[in-house]
Each structure stands twice: as C-alpha cells, then as structure tokens.
ROPA-60202 format. One record per atom (N, C-alpha, C): x, y, z. Coordinates in steps of 0.1 Angstrom, whole numbers, plus 2048, in hexadecimal, padded with zeros to 3 digits. Atoms other than C-alpha are relative to their C-alpha. Example, Ala and Ser with C-alpha at 12.3 -4.5 7.8 and 13.67 -1.06 7.14 Angstrom:
2
8097F4800 87B7D384E 80980C800 7F77F5800 8897F5847 7F880B808 
END
This chain:
450
80380C807 D50A7340A 8018037F0 7FF7FD80E D5BA723E5 7F47FA7F8 80A806809 D42A6C3C9 8067F57F8 7FA80C806 D48A493BD 7F67FA7F6 80A80480A D2CA473A3 8077FB7F3 7F980380C D47A43388 8047F17FF 7FC80E7FF D4EA1F393 7F57F87F9 809807808 D3DA09379 8037F1800 7FD80F7FF D3C9E3372 80E7FD7FA 7F3803806 D5B9E335C 80B80A801 7F67F67FF D6DA03362 7FB80C808 8057F47F9 D6AA26370 7FD80A7F5 8047F780B D58A4035B 7F680A806 8097F67FA D48A61366 80280E7FB 7FF7F2805 D43A86360 80A808808 7F67F77FA D5FA9F367 7F980D804 7F78057F5 D64AAC382 7F87F980B 8088057F5 D47A9F397 8037F1803 7FE80E7FE D4CA7A392 80E7FA7FD 7F2804802 D70A78387 80980D800 7F77F47FF D8CA9138F 80E7FB805 7F28047FD DB1A92398 8027FA80E 7FF8057F2 DACA8D3BD 7FB7F1801 80580E800 D97A6D3B7 80A7F77F8 7F6808808 DB0A6139C 80C7FC809 7F48037F7 DCCA633B6 7FC7F580A 80580A7F6 DB7A4F3CF 7FE7F27F9 80380C808 DADA363B4 80E7F87FE 7F3807802 DD2A2F3AD 8057FA80D 7FC8067F3 DD9A2A3D2 7F87F3803 80880C7FE DBCA113D4 8047F57F7 7FB80A809 DC99FF3B5 80D7FA806 7F48057FA DEB9FC3C7 7FC7F780C 8048087F5 DDA9EE3E6 7FA7F27FB 80680C806 DC79D53D0 80A7F67FA 7F8808808 DE29C93B9 80E7FF806 7F27FF7FB E029D23CC 80B7FF7F5 7F780080C E159DA3AC 80D806803 7F37F9800 E399E23A7 80180A7F4 7FF7F780C E359F1384 7F28007F9 80D7FF806 E159FE373 8018097F4 8017F780C E10A0C350 7F4809802 80B7F6800 DFBA2C34E 8008067F3 8027FA80D DEDA3832E 7F3809801 80C7F7800 DD2A52324 7FC8027F2 8067FE80D DBBA5A308 80080F7FC 7FF7F3806 DB5A7A2F4 7F880B807 8097F67F9 D9DA8C30D 80980A806 7F87F57FB DA9AAD319 8037FF80E 7FD8017F2 DA7AA333D 8087F3803 7F880D7FE DBAA82338 80E801805 7F27FF7FB DDEA8E33C 80180380F 7FF7FD7F2 DD7A9D35E 7FB7F5809 80580C7F9 DC3A7F36A 80B7F5800 7F680A800 DDFA6835F 80C804809 7F57FC7F7 DF9A7D371 7FC7FE80F 8048037F2 DE4A7A391 8017F1803 7FF80F7FE DE3A5438C 80E7FC802 7F18037FE E09A53388 80580480D 7FC7FA7F3 E0DA683A7 7FB7F680B 8068097F6 DF6A503BB 8087F3800 7F880C800 E0AA323AF 80E801806 7F37FE7FA E2CA403B7 80080380F 8017FE7F1 E21A4C3D9 7FE7F3808 80280D7F9 E18A283E1 80C7F77FD 7F4808802 E3AA1C3D6 8017F87F3 80080780D E31A0F3B3 8068097F5 7FB7F880C E43A1A393 7F58027F6 80B7FD80A E2CA2C37B 8078027F2 7FA80080E E36A26356 7F68077F7 8097F7808 E27A42341 8017FC7F1 80080480E E1EA3431F 7FA80B7F7 8047F4808 E0EA55314 7F27FE7FA 80D800807 DF1A5A2FC 7FF7F57F6 80380B808 DE4A3A2ED 7F17FC802 80D8067FE DC4A252EC 8017F680C 8008097F5 DBAA0D308 8087F47FE 7F880D802 DCA9EF2F8 80F802802 7F27FE7FE DEC9FF2FC 8037FE80F 7FE8047F2 DE89FC322 8007F1802 80080F800 DDF9D731D 80E7FB7FB 7F4804806 DFD9D3306 80C802809 7F57FD7F8 E159E431D 8017F780C 8008097F4 E0B9CF33B 8057F27FD 7FC80E803 E0F9AD32A 80E8007F9 7F3801808 E2C9B5312 80C804808 7F47FC7F7 E429C532D 7FF7F980D 8028087F4 E369AD348 7FF80980C 8027F77F4 E2A9C935F 7F57FA809 80A8057F6 E139C537D 7F28057FE 80D7FA802 DF79DA370 80180B7F5 8017F5809 DEB9F4358 7F3808803 80C7F77FE DD3A1235C 7FF8097F4 8037F780C DC4A2433E 7F680A804 8097F57FD DB4A46343 7F88027F3 8087FF80C D97A4632A 7F1800804 80E8027FF D72A4A327 7FA7FB7F3 80480780D D71A39305 7F78097F7 8087F980A D53A462F1 7F680A808 8087F67F8 D43A5C30D 80280E7FB 7FE7F2803 D3EA81308 80D806806 7F37FA7FD D5BA9930C 80280480F 7FF7FD7F2 D52AA2330 8007F4809 7FE80C7F8 D57A7E33B 80E7FC800 7F3807801 D76A6B344 7FF7F4809 80080C7F8 D7FA4B356 80D7F87FF 7F4808800 D97A2E359 7FC7F17FE 80080F801 D9CA09350 80C7FA806 7F68067F8 DB19F2364 8037F17FB 7FC80E801 DC59D235F 80B7FD80A 7F58047F7 DDC9BF375 80A7F77F8 7F6808807 DF89A636C 7FA7F87F4 80580780C DF5996349 7F48077FA 80B7F8805 DDC9B1341 7F27FA804 80D8067FB DC199F355 7F780C805 8087F57FD DA39B7359 7FC80180F 8057FD7F3 D999C737A 7F28067FE 80E7FB801 D739CB37A 7F97FF80D 8077FF7F3 D589CD394 8017F4809 7FF80C7F8 D5B9A939E 80E7FB802 7F28047FF D819A739C 80880B806 7F87F67F9 D8B9C53B1 7FB80E800 8047F2802 D7A9E43A5 7F780580C 8087FC7F5 D609E43C0 80880180D 7F77FF7F4 D7B9DD3DA 80780E800 7FA7F3801 D8D9FC3CE 7F780B804 80A7F67FD D6DA113D0 7FE80080F 8038017F1 D67A043F4 80C806808 7F47FA7F9 D8BA0D3FE 7FF80F801 8017F2801 D86A303F2 7F5806809 80C7FB7F8 D64A34403 8047FF80F 7FD8017F2 D72A28424 80D807804 7F37F97FD D93A3B421 80B7F6804 7F580A7FD DA7A1B424 80A7FF7F5 7F77FF80B DC2A2540C 80E800806 7F28007FB DE8A1F40F 80580E801 7F97F37FF DFDA3C41B 80C8007F7 7F47FF808 E1DA4840B 80A7F6804 7F680A7FE E37A2D407 80D807805 7F37FB7FB E58A31419 80A8037F4 7F87FE80C E69A2D3F7 7F68027F4 80A7FD80B E53A3E3DB 8057F97F4 7FD80680D E51A2E3B9 80580B7F7 7FB7F680A E60A3E39A 7F68017F5 8097FE80C E4EA4D37D 80A8027F4 7F77FE80C E5EA4935A 7F87FC7F4 80880380C E52A47336 8037F27FB 7FE80D807 E4EA26323 7FB8017F2 8037FF80E E4FA282FE 7FD7F37FA 80480D805 E3BA0B2F1 7FE7FF7F1 8047FF80E E37A162CD 8067F57F7 7FA80A809 E509FF2BC 7FB7F2802 80580E7FD E469DF2CE 7F17FF7FD 80E801802 E219E72CC 7FD7FF7F1 80380180F E219ED2A6 8057F37FB 7FB80D804 E379CE2A1 7F67F5804 80A80A7FB E1E9BA2B5 7F48007F7 80C7FF808 E009C62A1 8037FB7F2 7FD80580D E119BF280 8027F17FF 7FF80F7FF E1799B28C 7F47F87FD 80C807802 DF3993286 7FD7FE7F1 80280180E DF6996260 80C7FC7F9 7F5803809 E0C989244 80080B7F6 8007F4809 E169A9233 8037FD7F1 7FD80480E E21996214 7F37FD7F9 80D803806 DFC98E20E 7F780C7FF 8077F4801 DF19B2211 8018067F2 7FF7F880C DEA9C81F3 7FA80E802 8057F27FE DE19EC1ED 7F1800801 80E7FE7FF DBE9F31FA 7FE80F804 8047F27FC DADA151FE 7F77FF80C 8078027F3 DA2A18222 7FD80D807 8057F47F9 D8DA33232 8017FD80F 7FF8027F1 D96A37257 7FB80D807 8067F57F9 D82A4C26F 8027FD80F 7FE8027F2 D90A4D293 7F6808808 8097F87F8 D75A6629D 80780A809 7F77F77F8 D91A7D2AA 8047FA80D 7FB8077F4 D99A622C3 80F7FC7FE 7F2804801 DBAA502C7 8057F77F5 7FC80A80A DB9A372AB 8098067F5 7F87FB80A DC9A4F293 80F7FF803 7F28027FC DEAA4D2A6 8057F37FD 7FB80D803 DECA282A2 8007FD7F1 80080180F DE2A2A27D 80C8067FA 7F47F9806 DFDA43276 80D7F8803 7F48087FD E16A2C288 8017F47F7 80180C809 E0BA0E273 8028037F1 8017FD80E E08A20252 80D7FD7F8 7F4802808 E2DA1E247 8027F17FD 7FD80E802 E2C9F8249 7F57F97F8 80B806807 E0C9F2235 7FE8067F2 8017FB80D E049F5210 7F38087FD 80D7FA802 DE2A05216 80180F7FE 8027F2802 DD7A2820B 7F580480A 8097FB7F6 DC7A3822A 7FA80D7FC 8087F4802 DACA52224 7FB80480E 8027FD7F2 DAAA64246 7F680B802 80B7F67FC D8CA76255 80080080F 8017FF7F2 D89A84278 80C7F9807 7F58087FD DACA7827C 80880580C 7F77FA7F6 DBEA90294 7F97FE80E 8068017F3 DB9A882B9 7FC80D806 8057F37FB DA4AA32C8 7F57FD80B 8098037F5 D94AA02EA 7F4808801 80C7F8800 D7AABA2E3 7F57F97F7 809807808 D6AAA22CA 7F98097F6 8077F6809 D63ABC2AF 7F77FA7F6 809807809 D52AA2299 7F67F6807 8098087F9 D3DA922B4 8077F5808 7FA80A7F7 D42A772CE 8057F47F8 7FB80B808 D58A5B2C0 7FA7F3804 80880D7FD D3EA3F2C1 7F97FC7F4 80680480D D37A2E2A0 7F47F7802 80C8077FE D1CA1A2B1 7F38097FE 80B7F7803 D06A392AD 7FF8027F1 80280080F CF7A3928A 80480D7FA 7FD7F3806 CFBA5E286 80F8037FE 7F27FE801 D21A5A28A 8067F77F4 7FB80980A D24A4126D 8008077F2 8027FA80D D1AA58250 80D8057F9 7F47FA806 D3BA6924B 8097F67FB 7F880B805 D4EA48248 7FA7FA7F4 80780680B D34A39231 8018087F4 8007F780C D33A5721A 80D8017FA 7F37FF805 D58A59217 8057F37F9 7FD80D807 D5BA3420E 7FA8017F2 80780080D D42A391F2 80680A7F7 7FB7F5809 D50A5A1E5 80E7FE7FC 7F2802804 D74A4E1E4 8027F27FA 7FF80D805 D6DA2B1D8 8097F7808 7F78087F7 D7FA1C1F6 7FB7F2801 80380E7FF D819F71FC 7FA7FD80E 8068037F2 D779F9221 80180D808 8007F57F7 D6FA1223C 8017FB80E 7FE8047F3 D7AA11260 7FD80C809 8037F67F6 D6FA2427F 8037FB80E 7FD8047F2 D78A232A4 7F980980A 8047F87F5 D6CA2F2C5 80C807806 7F57F77FC D81A482D9 80D7F9805 7F48077FB D99A2F2EA 8037F47F7 7FE80A80B D98A182CB 8017F2805 80080E7FD D919F82DD 7F47F97F9 80A806809 D749F32C5 8028057F1 7FE7FD80E D779F229F 7F47FD7F8 80D801807 D5A9F7287 8038007F1 7FE80280E D589ED262 7F58057F7 8097FC80B D489FB242 8057F97F4 7FB80680C D499E7222 80280A7F5 7FC7F880B D539F4200 7F48087FA 80C7F8804 D2FA011FA 7FC80A80B 8037F77F6 D30A1521A 7F67FB80A 80A8067F7 D199FD22C 8077FC80E 7FB8047F3 D1F9FA252 7FD7F1802 80180E7FD D269D625B 7FF7FE80F 8028027F2 D199CB27D 80C7F7805 7F58077FA D359BF294 7FE7F1801 80480E7FF D2399D297 8077F87F4 7FB80880C D2E993273 80F801800 7F18007FF D5299E279 8057F580A 7FC80B7F6 D53986297 8007F37F8 80080C808 D4A96A27E 80C7FF7F7 7F580080A D64975265 80D7FE807 7F38027F8 D8097827F 8017F2806 80080E7FB D7695728E 8057F67F5 7FC80880B D7A94726C 80F8017FE 7F17FE803 D9D957267 8087F980A 7F88067F5 DAA94B289 7FF7F1800 80180F801 D9C928284 8077FA7F4 7F880580C DAC925262 80F7FF805 7F28017FB DCD92C275 8027F580B 7FF8097F5 DC5915292 7F37F8801 80D808800 DAA8FB28B 7FE7F980D 8038067F4 D998EE2A9 80080A80C 7FF7F67F5 D9E90F2BD 7F2804805 80C7FC7FA D8491D2D4 7FD80F7FD 8047F2803 D7193D2CB 7F680480A 8097FB7F6 D609512E7 7F780A7FA 8097F6805 D419652DF 7F580380A 80A7FB7F6 D269782F1 7F27FB7FC 80D807802 D0196D2F3 7F68097F7 80A7F7806 CF198B2E1 7FC7FB7F2 80280680D CF497D2BE 80A7F47FE 7F780C7FF D0295A2BA 7FF7F77F4 80180B809 CF594529D 80A8007F5 7F57FF80B D0D952282 80D7FC805 7F38037FA D2B94F299 8017F1802 80080F7FD D2292B2A4 8017F97F2 80080680D D1C92227F 80E8007FA 7F27FE806 D3E930273 80A7F7808 7F68077F8 D51920290 7FE7F17FE 80280E802 D418FE28B 8057FC7F2 7FC80280E D47900265 8107FF7FF 7F27FF801 D6C90726B 8077F880B 7FA80A7F7 D728EC285 80480580E 7FD7FA7F3 D739022A4 7F57FD80B 80A8027F5 D609022C5 7FC80E805 8067F47FC D4991F2CD 7FD80080F 8027FF7F1 D4992A2F2 7F880C803 8097F47FC D2C9402FF 80580680D 7FC7F87F4 D3595B318 7F780C802 8077F37FD D23978329 80780C7FA 7FA7F4806 D28999318 80880880A 7F87F87F7 D429B1325 80E7FC800 7F2804802 D679B3321 8067F880B 7FA8077F5 D709A7344 7FC7F17FF 80580E801 D5A98733F 8067F97F4 7FA80780C D6798031C 80E7FD802 7F28027FE D8B984326 8027F480A 7FF80A7F6 D8696D344 7FD7F27F9 80480D807 D7595232E 80B7FD7F5 7F580380A D90956313 80C7F9807 7F58067F9 DAA94D32D 7FC7F2805 80580D7FB D9593033B 8017F67F6 80180A80A D9191F31A 80C8017F6 7F57FD809 DB192D309 7FB8037F2 8067FD80C D9C93C2EE 80A8077F6 7F77F9809 DAF9462CE 7FB80E7FC 8077F3803 D969622C7 7F3801807 80D7FE7FA D789712D7 7FA80D7FA 8067F4805 D5F98A2CA 7F2803805 80D7FB7FD D4199F2D4 7FA8087F5 8077F980A D279AD2BD 80280F801 7FE7F27FD D2F9CF2CD 80D8057FA 7F47FD807 D509CF2B9 80C800809 7F48047F8 D679C32D5 8057F37FB 7FA80C805 D7F9A92C8 80D7FD808 7F68047F6 D979952DE 8097F57FA 7F7808806 DB69822D5 80A7FA80A 7F78077F7 DCA9672E7 80E806800 7F27FA800 DEB9762DB 80180E805 8007F27FA DE19982E9 7FC7FE80F 8038037F2 DDF98830C 7F1800803 80E8027FF DBA980306 7F880E801 8067F37FF DB39A6304 7FA8047F3 8077FB80C D9E9BA2EC 80980B7FA 7F87F7807 DAE9CF2D1 7F78067F5 8077FA80B DA09E82B8 8098017F3 7F67FF80B DBF9E62A1 8017F27F9 7FE80E806 DC39C029C 7F47FC7F6 80B804809 DA09BB28D 8018057F1 8007FB80E DA49D226F 80C7FB7F8 7F4805806 DC79C6268 7FE7F27FA 80380E805 DBB9A2266 7F68007F5 80B7FF80A D9C9AB253 8058057F2 7FB7FB80C DAF9BF239 8097F67F8 7F980A807 DC69A2232 7F67F67F9 80A809806 DA798C22B 7FA8077F4 8057F980C D999A7214 80A8007F5 7F680080A DBA9A9202 8017F37F9 7FF80D806 DBA9841FD 7F47FA7F9 80C807804 D9697B1F8 7F58097FA 80A7F7807 D8399A1EB 7F980980A 8067F57F8 D6C9B51F8 7F87FB80D 8068037F3 D5D9B621B 7F17FC7FE 80E803802 D399B520E 7FF7F17FC 80180F804 D409921FE 8047F780C 7FB8087F4 D5298621E 7F57FE80A 80B8017F5 D3498D235 7F28007FA 80D7FE805 D1799121D 7F87F3801 80880C7FF D0D96C21C 7FD7FD80E 8038027F2 D1096A242 7F4809804 80B7F67FD CF9989245 7F37FB7FB 80D806806 CDF97822E 7FC7F4808 80380C7F9 CE1957241 7FB80380E 8047FD7F3 CDD967263 7FE80F802 8037F27FE CCD98A261 7FE80480E 8017FC7F2 CCF99D281 7FB80F801 8067F37FD CBE9BC290 80B80B803 7F87F67FA CDD9CC29E 7FA80480E 8057FD7F2 CDB9D82C2 7F680C801 80A7F57FF CBC9EC2CA 7FE80380F 8007FC7F2 CBB9FF2EB 7F2807803 80C7FA7FB C9CA092FE 80280580E 7FF7FA7F2 C9BA2031D 7F77F9809 8088077F7 C8EA0F33B 7F4808805 80C7FA7FA C6AA17346 7FD7F980D 8018087F3 C6C9FD361 80C7F8802 7F38087FE C869E536F 8027F77F4 7FC80980B C999D2355 7FB7F2802 80480E7FD C919B2367 7F27FD7FD 80E802802 C6C9B7365 7FC7FF7F1 80280080E C6E9BE340 8047F37FA 7FB80D805 C8399F339 7F77F5804 80A80B7FC C6B98934E 7F48007F8 80D7FF808 C4D99633A 8037FA7F2 7FD80580D C5E98E319 8027F1801 7FE80F7FF C6896B325 7F37F9802 80D8067FE C45963331 7F87FF7F2 80880080C C3796D30F 8057F57F6 7FB80980A C4E9562FB 8037F2806 7FB80C7F9 C5493A315 7FB7F37F9 80680D805 C3C920305 8077FB7F3 7FB80480D C4C9202E2 80F7FF800 7F17FF800 C719242EC 8077F2800 7F880C800 C8A9082E3 80B80180A 7F57FE7F7 CA59172F9 7FE80D807 8007F47F7 CA5930316 80D800807 7F37FF7FA CC693D322 80280D807 7FE7F47F8 CD095633D 80E803802 7F27FC7FF CF5959337 80280F801 7FF7F1800 CF097E331 7F28057FD 80E7FC803 CCD98B335 7F87F47FC 80980A805 CB4976322 8027FD7F1 7FF80480E CBB962302 7F57F57FF 80A80A803 C9E94E2F3 8027FC7F1 7FE80480D CA19392D4 7F47F87FB 80B806806 C8692C2BC 8067F97F3 7FB80780C C8991729C 80680A7F6 7FC7F780B C8E935285 80580E804 7FB7F37FB C9795329B 8047FE80F 7FC7FF7F2 CA695C2BD 80280E804 7FD7F27FC CAB97B2D2 8087FF80E 7FA7FD7F3 CBF9882F0 7FC80D805 8047F47FA CB29A2307 80780180E 7F87FE7F4 CC89B0323 80080E805 7FE7F27FB CCB9CE33A 80E8047FE 7F37FA801 CE89E5335 80780080E 7F87FF7F4 D049E434F 80380F804 7FB7F37FE D0BA0934B 7F580B7FF 80B7F6803 CEAA1B340 7F37FA803 80D8057FE CC5A19348 7F97FC7F3 80580580D CBEA05329 7FE7F1800 80080E803 CB39E331D 8057FF7F1 7FA80280E CC59D62FD 7FA7F37FA 80680B807 CB59C02E4 8077FD7F3 7FB80580D CC49AB2C8 7F87F47FB 80980A806 CB09952B0 8077FB7F4 7FB80680C CBC97D295 7F77F57FB 80880A805 CAC96427E 8087F77F7 7F980980A CB5947266 7FB8047F2 8027FE80E CB5956244 7F48097FC 80C7F8803 C9696C246 80180E807 7FF7F27FB C9B99224A 7F2804804 80E7FC7FD C7599624A 7FC7FA80E 8038067F2 C7197E268 80880780B 7F87F97F6 C8E98F27A 7F980D804 8067F37FE C7D9B1276 7F27FF807 80D8027FA C5B9A427F 8017FC80F 7FE8037F2 C6799429F 80780B808 7FA7F57F9 C7C9B22A8 7F580A805 80B7F77FD C5D9C82A7 7F77FA80B 8088077F6 C4A9AE2BB 80580080E 7F97FF7F3 C639AD2D7 80080E805 8007F27FB C669D32D8 7F2804805 80D7FD7FB C409D52DC 7FE7FB80F 8018057F2 C439BF2FB 80880880A 7F77F87F7 C609D3309 7F980E803 8067F37FE C4C9F4304 7F37FF807 80D8017FB C2C9E6312 7FF80680E 
END
C-alpha cells in the first residue's frame, strides 16, 4: 500500500522519498490519464534536485497510457498553465513543491483550458485509484515524448500586458530566492528598459540562501536592504515556482499583497470599466472600496487557487487577487501568474510615481495586520466557535465563506483553519485606525490562545 499522505487539498506535496518518489509519480500520471483521458499533456518541473527524475517518471506514465508527453522543461508553475491553454492541450502537470524545504517535492495539475484539478475536482479520485490499484495498463499504442519550446510564445504573451512605450528606466531589485523566477526575468530583460539588480538569482535546488518563501519575515531582509543600499525604485521577490510575487517599495518596505490586489484591480478596471474583480475573504474593505470607486463589481470567493479560478470563470472576472500574493488574469485563462503582476505594476510606477505613493493612502485608510498564524492547541472548529460566540452580539455581519468573517462598524476580521498545516490564520483590518487594528488583533489572539 503506497503512502498517499502527499495528496493535499489543491495539489500533491510531500517529503522525498517517503511521501513522493518516482514510483508514485509514475502511478500518479497513470491516474491522471484515467481521470482526464488526455491525448497531449505538458510536463514541466521546478529547480529542485529531485524534479527532473520525477518529471521523467510522469512522462513515462503518460506515454505508457497512450498520451503524448510534451516536455516543457525547467520553468515555474504558470508555464504549465500557459502551455496547456496556449497550445490547446488536454492537460498539464508541474513537478514542484513551491516554497517547501529542499527535501520536499510534489505536483500541480490542470486539465483542458488550464482548469485546475484539486481535491474536489479529481485529485481525490486519483488518490483512490492508486490506493485501490485501479490504474490503466499499458496502451496498445504508447504515446510519444517530445520537447515543447514555449519560450518565445510565453514571453510574447507576458509582454502583452504592458504598453512598452509607456515604460521608462527603473532600477529594480529582483530576488528569485534561487528559484525559477530568474529564468523568466532573464528571458524578459532584453525587451524592457529596466536595470535589474539581481540577488539569489541562479536556480539552485539546494536553496543556499534559505527556502524561497518571502512570506517569512526573515527572508525579506536581503531584498529590503538591497533596495535601500542601491536606491532602487522597487524590489521584487518570488517563491520557488514563482506563482506568487511580492513587492517592496522604494524605501525597502514590504507591501502586503492585499494592497497590490487593490492596485491591480484599479489598473484592470481602468482598462475595462464595469468588470468583475474576484477577491478572497481574509481582507476585503480596501478591495471593495477600490472596485466600487472605479465602477467595477467585487465578487467574494473562498481562498485557494482552485476556488478563485472556478469563480473567475463563473463570473468572467477580468482580474482576481488573494492577499497571499496570488494574482489571476482572465487573459491568462483565469490562472495565477507571478510574472504579470510586476510587469503591470512597474508600468503604473513608470507612469504615476513611486509604489509608496500608489499604495500609501490605501494602507492608511485600511490598515491591516497581515496574516498571523497560530499553531492549533485544539480543533480549529472549536477555536472559531469560541471567537464567534464572544463577538456575536456586536457583529454587523457574520460570514462563513471561508472560516469565520465578522464585521463591525470600524473593524473586521477573518479567522480560518489552514488547508495544509495544523494552524489557524488570522487577519484583522480597520477603517483608518492602526491603533484600533492592533488593539483588536491582540484581543482576538488572546481568545485564540485561551
């Protein structure tokens, strides 16, 4: 009986070799074939040392089942999405463990049109097939394996989100964290007027400068310090498979992804007034305010890439954003990209001035705590119920779209259990009062820790 603990809500992710290995990768590919019945599947992989061998096992599983495996090589996760929709393939598989430690690996899946395969759209079925040994045998006519060079079309597509005539020379610190983003930056660089100051740039699956996860505060210092010491206009950092993009202003201050959602919503509503903007429930007031001000419609959706992508399709959203730095674009087949956000934002900076001025007023109007994680001492449900009981009498709105959201006249919060870790996650925001936001954050945390 194989260890199937690596099957998560949105993807497969586990420790090498106990929870993910070449034998399991081969079976996963066969289960994907049984689920999707594809003719052609793009297969990519990230910078981890174990990724090429796992990708080879995936390609072997696909071809043994009669599907063609198109090897796109070393890229970020969005390249698998792009390959699937741009070349009208039947699916895509990306071998990656994103920002996990170097001894982890995993996979992300999409089917036709880059529609995500998650726990409630087939991933659990794939797991059950493997557990029961109900996998297809070798096809009478095996599929073929061949390379697919997406570089030219992918870069052309990314550049299509900006008007290069409106760009100007900016000094830009870029920190891929030794993940895959450096490859895409190098490919884009000849077409852009920016001066890139590169740190931790070379892809290196040993992660010599730490796990590529800018959500960790200790991983932000190198980018912030380089912005300040070089007088850069902006700093950028990515996680390992660069499906998330993080921003630092010209003072080296880390800008919460929440405020970039508002900025990008404004940009796309200026291009298409009346469009729908999809956002998650964790922090909402700034996004709703920006969308209303620019004539759009804000659409609330449960957190998580599979849910956001589904909602984007349902409402034909022009842009969607999560405070966790995932950004989704209709023209990118409703998928998330870590390259499009900074290209769009840098055009705005080139046209309208520094990032601090673009988001500073929004940060003052809606100060936010940022996401605070607490390890579970009891069930997430019991903690959430305790907090809801405490605030029930004074709440103006109670919402369970994702965990618990409660709104009051001058502040609100969202408290939810993690889908992947034994944690509860808290976000608090207020209307114009940082002191109130901090006071209420501490108040809710005391209830969580009680």
